[in-house]
Backbone bond lengths (Angstrom), bond angles and torsions (degrees), N, CA, C in turn:
res aa  C-N    CA-C-N  psi(-1)  N-CA   C-N-CA  omega(-1)  CA-C   N-CA-C  phi
1 X - - - 1.453 - - 1.506 109.75 -
2 X 1.282 114.68 101.89 1.446 118.01 -176.06 1.537 111.86 -89.65
3 X 1.306 117.52 -34.77 1.461 119.98 -178.11 1.499 110.72 -114.14
4 X 1.282 114.61 63.51 1.465 121.91 -177.30 1.509 110.35 -82.49
5 X 1.327 115.98 131.18 1.453 120.50 172.07 1.522 108.03 -134.18
6 X 1.316 115.50 174.90 1.451 116.50 -175.95 1.512 112.40 -74.55
7 X 1.336 118.76 -4.21 1.468 121.91 173.81 1.499 111.68 -62.89
8 X 1.313 117.77 -38.34 1.460 122.41 178.01 1.521 110.74 -62.17
9 X 1.316 115.61 -48.69 1.470 119.64 179.43 1.521 110.00 -66.40
10 X 1.317 117.89 -42.89 1.474 122.09 -178.91 1.532 109.90 -60.68
11 X 1.302 117.19 -40.29 1.473 121.40 179.15 1.519 110.36 -64.95
12 X 1.306 116.94 -42.57 1.467 120.23 179.70 1.537 110.26 -65.98
13 X 1.316 116.20 -42.85 1.473 119.75 178.38 1.542 109.65 -60.26
14 X 1.311 116.05 -41.64 1.472 119.71 -179.92 1.522 111.36 -63.15
15 X 1.315 117.63 -42.62 1.474 121.56 178.49 1.522 109.98 -62.27
16 X 1.321 117.47 -45.82 1.465 122.33 -178.46 1.522 110.13 -64.28
17 X 1.329 116.80 -44.16 1.450 121.08 -179.85 1.537 111.44 -65.84
18 X 1.318 117.02 -41.85 1.472 121.69 178.35 1.538 110.41 -62.97
19 X 1.304 116.94 -41.67 1.469 120.39 178.56 1.527 110.15 -64.74
20 X 1.312 116.86 -42.69 1.470 120.96 179.10 1.524 110.36 -61.28
21 X 1.314 116.78 -45.68 1.466 121.79 179.99 1.550 110.22 -61.53
22 X 1.324 115.85 -43.26 1.463 119.44 177.58 1.527 110.78 -61.42
23 X 1.322 115.87 -43.14 1.474 120.57 -178.24 1.523 111.43 -66.76
24 X 1.330 118.49 -31.57 1.465 119.76 175.70 1.525 109.33 -62.40
25 X 1.310 117.98 -43.58 1.438 122.51 178.75 1.538 111.33 -67.58
26 X 1.323 115.80 -40.40 1.472 121.80 -179.64 1.554 109.71 -62.62
27 X 1.302 115.13 -43.50 1.477 120.04 -178.61 1.518 111.68 -61.47
28 X 1.302 117.60 -30.50 1.461 121.46 -176.73 1.537 112.86 -81.47
29 X 1.339 117.57 -6.69 1.453 120.98 -174.39 1.537 115.08 -86.81
30 X 1.303 117.85 -15.30 1.454 120.94 178.72 1.527 114.89 73.75
31 X 1.314 117.18 28.24 1.477 121.04 -179.73 1.511 110.30 -68.42
32 X 1.329 114.82 140.62 1.470 120.74 172.80 1.523 107.70 -83.78
33 X 1.310 116.39 176.56 1.461 122.30 -175.27 1.534 113.27 -84.88
34 X 1.319 116.87 30.02 1.471 120.42 177.62 1.523 109.08 -65.89
35 X 1.344 114.44 124.35 1.463 117.90 -176.88 1.513 113.26 -84.66
36 X 1.296 119.03 0.51 1.459 121.71 -179.91 1.532 112.79 -102.15
37 X 1.272 118.51 -8.91 1.479 121.87 -176.00 1.525 110.54 -72.77
38 X 1.326 116.61 144.25 1.467 122.57 179.57 1.509 111.29 -60.50
39 X 1.326 117.62 -39.88 1.475 119.75 -179.25 1.502 110.79 -62.11
40 X 1.333 118.67 -29.65 1.462 121.92 176.10 1.519 110.15 -64.24
41 X 1.342 115.87 -40.55 1.465 119.43 178.27 1.530 110.45 -67.13
42 X 1.310 117.61 -38.56 1.453 121.29 179.91 1.524 111.51 -64.55
43 X 1.336 115.78 -44.38 1.480 116.82 -179.75 1.536 109.91 -67.41
44 X 1.316 117.87 -32.17 1.474 121.04 176.29 1.537 111.18 -62.78
45 X 1.335 116.69 -40.37 1.456 119.75 178.24 1.528 111.10 -61.06
46 X 1.313 116.84 -42.22 1.470 120.77 177.67 1.523 111.21 -67.37
47 X 1.314 117.00 -41.33 1.473 120.72 179.60 1.535 110.46 -66.89
48 X 1.331 117.22 -40.08 1.481 119.87 176.47 1.505 111.26 -60.89
49 X 1.349 115.97 -45.12 1.467 119.51 178.68 1.513 111.29 -61.73
50 X 1.335 116.58 -42.39 1.447 121.44 178.86 1.531 111.06 -62.66
51 X 1.324 115.85 -44.26 1.466 121.97 178.14 1.524 110.37 -57.25
52 X 1.304 116.84 -45.35 1.464 121.74 179.92 1.531 110.88 -66.19
53 X 1.316 116.63 -40.90 1.474 120.12 179.12 1.552 111.93 -65.25
54 X 1.299 116.44 -25.83 1.467 120.72 -179.43 1.523 113.27 -81.08
55 X 1.339 116.82 -17.28 1.484 119.91 178.83 1.522 110.98 -57.38
56 X 1.316 116.96 123.19 1.468 124.03 175.90 1.550 113.20 56.03
57 X 1.302 116.51 25.49 1.459 120.19 -177.72 1.515 111.82 -60.01
58 X 1.313 118.05 -42.48 1.452 122.00 179.99 1.519 112.08 -60.70
59 X 1.340 117.20 -41.45 1.446 121.39 -178.94 1.543 110.44 -69.14
60 X 1.315 116.03 -37.52 1.473 120.02 178.47 1.531 109.05 -65.44
61 X 1.319 117.26 -44.66 1.450 120.46 -179.73 1.538 110.14 -62.93
62 X 1.310 117.24 -40.58 1.465 120.42 -179.77 1.534 110.31 -65.44
63 X 1.305 117.30 -46.51 1.460 121.34 -179.83 1.528 111.00 -61.43
64 X 1.308 117.15 -41.62 1.442 121.51 179.41 1.531 111.79 -67.62
65 X 1.302 117.77 -39.79 1.461 119.99 179.93 1.526 110.46 -65.70
66 X 1.313 117.82 -35.50 1.469 121.51 175.90 1.527 110.15 -66.47
67 X 1.321 115.73 -43.28 1.469 119.71 -179.94 1.518 111.79 -64.84
68 X 1.302 116.69 -41.11 1.463 121.35 -175.00 1.537 110.59 -75.38
69 X 1.321 117.22 -41.23 1.452 120.98 -173.18 1.538 110.55 -145.84
70 X 1.327 115.77 69.36 1.449 121.37 -173.56 1.546 112.72 -60.13
71 X 1.318 117.46 -34.99 1.448 121.39 -179.22 1.515 113.04 -63.79
72 X 1.357 115.53 -32.93 1.460 119.97 -176.17 1.536 113.01 -107.82
73 X 1.332 117.76 6.62 1.460 119.50 -174.48 1.529 112.38 -62.53
74 X 1.321 118.16 -28.00 1.447 119.98 177.22 1.515 112.87 -64.46
75 X 1.316 117.52 -30.73 1.452 121.42 177.92 1.533 111.51 -69.89
76 X 1.323 116.89 -18.54 1.454 121.65 -178.74 1.527 111.31 -87.68
77 X 1.321 118.25 -10.38 1.447 122.40 -169.44 1.524 114.13 -52.40
78 X 1.306 119.38 -52.08 1.476 121.37 -178.15 1.507 111.17 -62.39
79 X 1.329 115.69 -42.70 1.481 119.81 179.28 1.532 110.21 -63.28
80 X 1.327 117.92 -43.61 1.459 121.00 -179.48 1.514 112.50 -65.41
81 X 1.309 116.93 -33.47 1.468 121.04 175.02 1.536 110.27 -64.64
82 X 1.323 116.23 -42.75 1.466 120.87 178.10 1.523 110.26 -64.96
83 X 1.319 117.43 -43.75 1.466 120.53 177.66 1.519 110.83 -58.85
84 X 1.303 115.82 -47.24 1.472 120.46 179.87 1.518 111.28 -60.18
85 X 1.313 116.87 -42.88 1.459 123.00 177.50 1.528 111.31 -62.06
86 X 1.341 115.99 -46.71 1.480 120.45 179.22 1.535 110.54 -63.27
87 X 1.338 117.36 -38.97 1.450 120.76 178.39 1.531 111.27 -63.73
88 X 1.304 116.85 -43.20 1.472 120.74 179.39 1.524 111.18 -65.03
89 X 1.323 117.11 -41.41 1.459 120.55 179.88 1.526 109.94 -68.66
90 X 1.326 117.62 -40.31 1.463 120.37 177.98 1.513 109.37 -64.38
91 X 1.305 117.81 -40.85 1.456 120.56 179.43 1.540 110.14 -62.87
92 X 1.291 117.53 -37.40 1.447 120.73 176.86 1.516 112.20 -61.93
93 X 1.330 116.03 -41.65 1.471 121.51 178.21 1.530 110.08 -65.49
94 X 1.307 116.15 -43.52 1.467 120.74 179.11 1.539 110.80 -62.23
95 X 1.311 116.11 -43.55 1.484 120.36 179.16 1.529 111.47 -65.89
96 X 1.315 116.73 -38.35 1.480 119.55 175.97 1.518 109.84 -60.54
97 X 1.318 116.57 -43.86 1.464 121.05 179.91 1.537 110.97 -64.61
98 X 1.308 116.49 -43.87 1.458 120.08 178.69 1.524 113.37 -63.59
99 X 1.300 116.59 -26.05 1.484 121.16 -179.26 1.508 112.24 -72.18
100 X 1.314 118.42 -16.01 1.471 122.32 179.97 1.525 109.29 -74.36
101 X 1.316 117.77 143.06 1.456 121.36 177.89 1.528 111.75 -71.40
102 X 1.309 116.79 -29.24 1.448 122.38 175.46 1.524 109.04 -133.73
103 X 1.310 115.98 145.19 1.457 120.88 -175.92 1.525 108.58 -119.59
104 X 1.304 115.43 107.54 1.477 120.68 -178.36 1.543 110.09 -84.19
105 X 1.308 114.19 161.06 1.473 119.64 174.82 1.511 110.12 -60.45
106 X 1.324 117.71 -37.02 1.481 121.28 179.81 1.529 111.09 -62.41
107 X 1.332 116.64 -41.21 1.471 119.95 178.21 1.523 109.95 -63.08
108 X 1.306 117.53 -44.54 1.462 121.36 179.16 1.527 110.91 -66.08
109 X 1.322 117.12 -38.51 1.456 120.69 176.32 1.517 110.62 -58.68
110 X 1.320 116.37 -42.45 1.471 120.81 178.42 1.513 110.74 -67.32
111 X 1.311 118.22 -38.82 1.472 121.01 176.09 1.527 109.98 -60.75
112 X 1.324 115.15 -47.90 1.487 120.73 -179.66 1.529 110.94 -58.41
113 X 1.320 116.56 -36.44 1.472 121.12 -176.07 1.519 112.74 -78.69
114 X 1.313 117.00 -11.21 1.464 119.84 -177.22 1.536 111.39 -57.10
115 X 1.280 115.83 132.87 1.452 121.12 178.39 1.535 110.89 -63.27
116 X 1.327 117.76 -27.52 1.458 121.26 -179.49 1.527 110.05 -70.70
117 X 1.308 116.75 -41.03 1.479 120.91 178.12 1.518 109.94 -65.37
118 X 1.306 115.68 -46.39 1.476 119.06 -179.96 1.516 112.39 -65.23
119 X 1.325 116.35 -38.31 1.475 119.64 177.09 1.509 110.25 -65.44
120 X 1.324 117.89 -41.81 1.453 120.94 179.26 1.538 110.22 -61.51
121 X 1.320 118.40 -46.70 1.453 120.84 -179.65 1.551 109.74 -58.28
122 X 1.312 116.49 -44.30 1.468 120.74 179.18 1.534 109.96 -64.03
123 X 1.318 116.86 -44.52 1.467 120.70 177.84 1.528 111.78 -56.13
124 X 1.342 115.30 -45.09 1.460 120.01 -177.23 1.520 111.86 -66.30
125 X 1.321 116.22 -42.68 1.473 119.70 179.26 1.512 110.76 -64.53
126 X 1.333 115.98 -41.42 1.467 121.22 178.84 1.519 110.65 -63.35
127 X 1.326 117.36 -47.19 1.475 120.98 -179.42 1.522 111.14 -63.70
128 X 1.335 116.48 -43.04 1.445 120.72 179.09 1.508 111.00 -56.93
129 X 1.316 117.76 -45.90 1.463 122.80 179.72 1.547 110.26 -68.21
130 X 1.308 117.29 -42.46 1.466 120.12 -177.61 1.534 111.76 -63.55
131 X 1.331 116.90 -35.09 1.447 119.80 -177.38 1.517 111.98 -80.40
132 X 1.309 118.16 -11.62 1.466 121.67 177.39 1.514 111.75 -77.26
133 X 1.332 116.67 -25.52 1.456 121.19 -175.24 1.494 112.88 -98.56
């Protein structure tokens, strides 16, 4: 990534946040794991987008933090390692969910409740704010 700007990160954060919000609504609907239902296809679209947004997210965040604040990028190291770890764990959960032939509301509710997903969202919001200043 030679011309990295915070637009790339912002776009990924938006995709992840949109998927999470959709999944909150999906979890509340009480859908069974029927693999033929339209809502199952819709949740898969959001999960696929989230999975793609999570690819190399830690590396993108690290590269951007260096570009934005090279003098202080070393101070970000531990945080960026945690973000990368949370992104990888969240991606694993998303991929597990996508591997199911049917996706129930209960499965999505459990995904939403995952501490890794919640930690990742918090990491992303924190990084987004930190890089603005």
